[in-house]
N, C-alpha and C positions, 0 to 999 in steps of 0.2 A: 608561505601561507597563502591559501586561496581565498582572497578577499570576497569573492562572490558567494562563499558558503558560510560566512560569519553571520550569526544571528544578530538582528538589531538589538540595541541595548533596551529600547523601550518602544512600545507600539500602543496605539489607542484604538479601541478600548483595551486597557491592560487587564489581564486575568491573574488574579491572586489565588494561589492554592494553599489551603491549610490542611495539615495532616496531624491528627491527634487521636489517641485511642479512647478519649472521653467524648462520647457523642453529645452528652449534655453540654459540655463546654463549647463544642463546635456550634450547636444550635443557638446558644446564648450569644456567642461571638457574632454569628451571622446576623442576628437581629440588630446588633449595634452598628453594623457597617453601613456606610453611605453607598447605596446601590447606583448612584449617579456617577461616581468616580471610577469604578472598576467593576469587573465581573468577578465574583467570588465563588470558588468551588471548595467544598469541604469534604474531606474523606476521613473515615475512621480506620480504613484498611489501607496500609501503605502500598500493597500490591495494586489495588484499584487506582490509587493516586499515580503510581508509576505508569500503569497502562494508559491512563488519561493523558499524562504528559507525553508519552511516546506517540500516541495517536495525534495529539495536537502538533507535535514536531513534524510528523509526516505530512500534515496538512499545510504547513508553512512553505512558502516559496521564497527563496532568498535570491 
């Protein structure tokens, strides 16, 4: 196992990704979250969520 390429367990600020087909649920959930503890991304399209996660992984340097 190449330890240089293992993603860290946690980083700050943490980004939390929500995926749900109910846009109304996502918007209500987002309003209740504490914006000081993490960055929240909400997606109703799973393909968009995957694209976002892939893009973020390419930006990470381990």
